[in-house]
Steps between C-alpha positions, in 0.01 A plus 500: 500500500646406153876519466513610129336745247449428149599821299407549132581813314335518165507755202256486203742299308678273756541363847804702630531332839367170633626399841332259733738519792487869614551574855445875495408793262584876500320731278394871471171670435379862527493466872862383529690172539346189641569142560306180463567173687319165470159518676445871423146611455351539156637808347477708178698810401625687195862519464700781330811453301723334755704198593330180653728319732458147654692243676490154358557167676843603572608829667562669160307799386341503157395807303250596228473861363134576437345772278194538730261229553244340746604273780251265658557265802248224526461236779815591678698288237464647154631825373415608138636807330365617183704778327588641150854420527717309725885429496621239750866503626711335740645805663453876477801578306421251210141602530575857419706382191209294388240784543724734315526241207130454506434879465749513227342208319163665539633827356655329212176312414294816518763670264467214256132508505486875431745450210290211355180716537672795324623276225139341449352852511741621231430195276126560528528869414738424195250242381215742531696767306604252239148386457345840502763656287420295192156660439332841526420606851173347616441298186534168685246606754238636255447164323391347828207733540335466167 
């Protein structure tokens, strides 16, 4: 039996967690909480929004908030988690703050994107009005069909 698990948590943009000395893992899927130890049988499950917990080489717990994902245990020594978003933290209190900050950052980015989209739309409409306002209605188009 192997003494360590290699844990990798990836998002589409980054590797959020990479730990090669994991002693145990706790996670949650639709059926409830479960644990993984070195030597566990191959395993595949879908995770909901939850907190992944693991013990490293020491006795300290490490945490990673996940926005859903897929967990796969391979060969009793490798656990890969693929998810949309992951926020690692050293303890639950700081993880809560980090997750809240990530949510606020995402909302700010969405607001900025909507404002930029509105600005571009307004600029395009003004340009069309300015272009079409200089000639008789339809005169620009009629020349193209002769």
